[in-house]
N, C-alpha and C positions, 0 to 999 in steps of 0.2 A: 504493500500500500504506500503510495506517495504521500509525504507529509504535507506538502504545499501544492495547491493546484497551479498549473501553468498560467502564464498571462503576460501582458505587455509590461515592459519596464517604463515607468513614467518619469516625469521631470522631478528634480528636487523641489520640495515643499508642495508643489501642486499635484504631483503624481500624474494620473491620467485625467484630472478634472477639467483641464482646458480643452483637451480633445473631446471629452464627453460633452462639455457645455456647448461647443461649437456645433455639434450635430449628434445628439444622443441616439437618434435612430440609426444613423450610419455606424456609430461606434458599437452599438448593441449587435447589429447584424455582422460587423466585422469580427467581433469576439466570438459569436456563435459559429461563424464560418471557420475561424481559425482553430478554435479550441473545443468546440463541441459541447459536451455536457457541463463542464465546469471551467471557469476562468477566474483568475485572481488579479485584482488591480487595486491601486490606491486612488481613492477619491479625495484628494488633498490628504489630510491626516487620517482619513477613515479607511480602514482596511475593508475591502469589498470583495465578495465572491458572487459571481453571476452563475446561476443554475439554469441550464437549458435542458435538463434531463426530466422528462415528464414523471418518471417514477420518483425521483427525488423531490420534485415539486409537490407531488401527491403526499409524500411523507410530511413535508413542511406544513402544508395547508390542512391536511385531513388526518391521516392515521397517527401522526405524532405532533399534532398542533399544540399540545400543552407544553412542548419543549421549546416553543418559539414564541416570541412576542414582537410587537411593533417597536422599531428602534426609537430611542430617545430623540434622535435628531429630527423626527417628525413632530416634535413637541414644542418648537420655538414659535415662529410666526404662525405655523399651522395650529399650534395649541392656542395662540391668541385668537385665532379666527374660529376654530371649531370646539375649543375647550375639551370637555370630557364627554362629547357626544359619541354616538355609536361607532363612528369611524376610528376614533383614537383611544377610547376608554379600554381598560383592561380589567381582568379579574371579576370580582363581585359586582363592581359598577357596571361593567359591560353586560354581565348576565342579567342583572336586574333590568337594565334598559332594553335589552333584546326581548325579554319576556313581556315588558310593557308594550313594545312596538308590534309584536307578532300579530295581534288581532287586527290592527289597522292594515297590515300587509297580507292578510290571508287571502287566498285565491277566491274563497267564497264571497268575501266582501268586495274584492276588486271586480269580480264578475258582475256584481250588481251596479258597478260604477261605469261600465263600458259605454253606456249611452252618454254619460257626461263627458267622457273623453272625446267621443265623436262630436258632441256639441261644441267643445272648445276648438276642435279642428275646423268645423264649419264656420265658426265665428271668425277665425283668422283668414279663411278663404273668401269671406263675404266681399272684401274689397278688391279681390283679384279679378283680372279680366284678360281677354285675348291680347297678346302683345305687350303686356306689362313686364317690366324688369323688376325682379324681386330678389332681395338679399335673403336667400333661403336659410343661412345659418341664423340670422336674426329672427326670421319668421318662426323657425323651429324652436329657438330659445324662448320666444314669447309664448308659444303654444305650450311647451312643457312647463314653463313657469305657471301658466294658468292652471294646468292640470295639478301640479304639486300643491299650489295654494288652495285649490278647491278640495282635492281628495284627502290631503294630509293635514291641512290647517282649517278647512271649513270656511274659507273666505274667498271673495272675488274682489280684487283690487281694481282701481281705476287705471286707465291706460297711462296716466301720468305717474302713478306709483310704480307700475310695472316697469316703465321706462327708467325711473330712478334706480330700481334694483339692477336693471340691465347695465346702466352706466357705471355701476361699481365693479362690474365683473372684470373690466380691463385692468385697473390698478391691482386688484386682487390677483389676477392671473400673472401679471408681470412680476409680482413679488416671488413667485415660485418657479420662474424660469431658471434653468441651471446657470450658476454664476461661480466661476472658479475662485473669485475673491471671497465670496461668502463661504465656500467650502473650507478655505484656509483661515478665515478671520475668526476671532473669538466672538461668541454670541452677543457680548455687550457692546461691540463696536457699531456705532450708527452707520447706516447706509443711505444713499441718496433717495431711494424710493420709499423709505420708511414712513414719511409724512403722508404721502398719498394713500399708502396701505392703511394706516391708522384712521385716516378720514373716511375711507370706504367702509371699514369695519364699524365705525361710529354711526355712519348713515344707516347701515343695515340693522344695527342694534336698535336704532330709533324706530325703524319700520316694524321690526319684530315686537318691540314694546307695544306699539299701537295695535298690532294684530292680536296679541295676547290679551290686551285690555278689552277688546271687543268680544273675544271668544269667552272670556271669563263669565260673561252674562248669560251664555247659552250652553256652557259645557255640561251642566247638569251635575248630579251627584250619584254615588253608588255605581251600579252597573247598567243603569237605565238611560244614560246620556248618549250623545252621538259618539261614534266610534272612529272619527278622524283622530290622527295621532295627537294633535294638539289638545283636543278635549280629554283624551285619555291621560295625558300628562298633567293637565290642570287639575283633574280629579285626584291624581296621585299626589300632587303637591298639596292640595287641600287636606288630604288624609295623612300628611306627614311623611309620605314615602319618597317624594321628589322634592329637591330643593329648587328655589327660583333660578339659581345659577345653572343647575343641570337642565332645567326646562329650556332655558335660553340656548344652551349648547346644542341640545337636540334639534331645536328649531332652526338654528343656523346651519347645522349639518344637513337637515332636510331641505332647506331652501336652496343651498348651493349644490350639494352632491345629488339631490333628488331630481334636478332638472338637467344638469350639464351633460352628463354622459348620454342621456337619451337624445338630447338635442343634437349632439355630435353624431351619434349613430344615424339619426335621420338625415343629417346633412351629407354624410358620406354615402348613404344609400341613394339619395337623389343624384349625387355626382356620378356614382357608378352606373346607375340606370341610364343617365344621359349619355355616358360613354359607351354603353352596350345596348343599342336599340333592340337587338333580338331578345335580350332578357327583359327589357321594358315591355316589349310586345307580349311576352308570355305572362308577365305580371298583370297587364291590362286584361288579357283573355281570362285569366283565373278569376280576377275580381268581377268581371262581367258575368262569368258563369256562376260563381258562388253567391255574389251579393245581388246581382240583377238590378232591379229597380228599388231595392230596399236601401236603408241607411246601414252602413257597416256596423255590426254589433257583435256581442259575445257569441251568438249562435253561428257567426260566420268565421270567427277567428280560428276555430279548430279545423276548418276546412281549407284555410288559405295556406296550404303546405308549401307551395313554391315561394310565396312571399316570405314565409318564415326562413326558408333556405337563403333567400336573397339577403335578408337582414343579418343572418348568422355569418354569411360570407363577408358582408360589409364590416362586421365587427372583427372578423379574422384579419382582413387586410388593414383596417384602420381601427384598432382597438382604442377606444377613448382613454381608458386607463392602460397605458402602454408599458408600465413597469410597476411592480410591487416590491416592498421591502419587509424583511423579517430579521430577527436577531436571535440566535440560539441562547437559551438560558444556561446551557452547559455545553461542554465540548461534545461534538457529534461527528459521525462519519457519514458523508453523503457522496454517492457515486465514487466510492473508494478513496476519498480524500478526507482528511481531518479538517473540520471547521471549528475554530476556537470560539468559546463563549466571548461575546463582545464584538466579534466580527459581524459585518453587515451582509446579509444575503439579499441579492437582487434577483427577483423572479420576473423575467422580461417577456410579457405577452408579445411585444413587438418581435423579438427574435424568434421565439418558439412558433408563433403563428405563421411566420414567413420562412420557416426552415424547410429546405428541400429534403431533410431527413424524414419529415412527416407528411409533406404535401408534394404531389406532382405539380410541376410548374407553379411554385408557390406565389409568384407575383401576378398570376393570372386570376382574374375574377371569374369564378366558376361555381355558381350556386349548386350545380349538380353534385359537387363533392359532398353535399350534406344529405344525399340519399342515404337512408339507414344502412344499406348494405356496404356503402363506401365508408361512411363515417365510423362504423364499428371496427374497421381495419386499423384505425389510428389509436395510439395510446390516449387514455382518458384526458390527461392533462397536457396534451398537445394543443388544447384549446381551453382557455380559462378567462374569458372576458369579464366574468363576474367573480373572479377568485374561486374559492372552494372551501369545503369543510365547514366547521361551526361558524366561521366568520365570513362566509360568502355574503355577497351583497344582498341585503334584505329586500331591496327594491327590484330584483331581477325579473320577477313575474310582472310587476307593474311596468317596467321598462319595455319588455317584449309586447305586452298588451297595448301599451301606448303606441309603440312603433308600428305594429300591424294596423291598428285602427287609423292612425294618422296617415300612413301611406295609402291605405285603402280608400279613405275618404277623399284624399287629394287626387289620387290616380283615377278614381271614377270619373272625374271631371276634366282633369288637366294632364298635359305632358309638360315636362320641365326640361329646358335645353340649357346646358351650362355654357356661359359666355366667357369664362375666365381662361387663363393660360394653364396648360398642362405640361408636365406632370405637376401634381399638387406638391407644394412645399408645406411642411408641418412646423408648427410653433410649439415647442415643448413647455408645458407648465405642469400643474398637477394632472392635467389631461392634455391630449394631443389635438390642438386646434389648427385649422388650415391658415396659412399666412395670407393667401389670396382672399379677396372679397368674393364670397360665394354667390355671384350674381347669375340668375337664371331667367330666361325668357319664358313667359307663361303662354302655353298654347292650348286651345280648347281641343278636347278629344274628338276625333272624327266620329 
């Protein structure tokens, strides 16, 4: 057994952080190509091991999840933003919060909300017309914000308030773009974008305070009140189970994480459909056959098989969460290499999803690869857009339901033609955003 995994030799002080920061997607792919299952590198002073072995990833996320935790480095600015919400909390706090959240995210509850998702999609389409040019990333962001505010917080905000939320997303995202100086600098050192970040957090905190104040009047008591997540947490707070700070952290997590990844999945789905008209035609044919003259609803989602494959393939090629991190709580052996407690494990969806070890022509958009007979030939964790194990994304069922209903509602009426430059360039933050403005021309379906 080799003691130290192989990997690139970095620069003094910065290690490989400047190479990673300049293009993390290329860096991840290069490491996966060169070293396969395991690669070691320094991210500034942080010793990092990248795992691209699906069997090892399954151990970290599922079968031995109790031996791994989220690294402390995710707790500085991200901790200021999301606090002790579901995304970052650990131990008893996480278990309590997950238990509180489960009813709001149950498939039974979500199935009853399908018509409301379609309503929000139709509301956003109301102003579209033949020949209009639409920023689809922005349109999908607003639609998924509408959905998360309604289904998980029980509110519908004015366009002005939704736009205010949207305006805070840029300074928040910029704060988490890879920066070699931040990797090397001590946490106490002030940085140029700190003021914009702090102002954005303060603005969102104010909006959440207003939402909570409104919902306090209608949250009810006991088990008879509404089952949106915010109402559940307000009742738990009133019963002494939930602190005001914890409630705020969960709502900030829900507001940001609850809409962003779905909006990006939809944006990349529209881009790929525009670039592959034969796939777009099949999607239209399936929607016409399954939905017909009806509004897309829960009864149709189960039959929109090809559309589901399209969305899965979009998340394979453009996983919104392109990398995850864990830290072993004790020395472990993974893929025949020793990983020391305190080292950081990188689990790269980007590298694994695009590896030719697991996918034929991995850079090709091919929804057919999700046919059950083909999909079962791959290792389980060759695809993990929602993570896995006990800490898998609690919103994965909502995300897939939203994506299918919003695409079906839109594609029943329109074709979208991408007007920007290709290939796409990606902007790394907590999630992978396109650098280009995602402008599409709206065309009426024939």
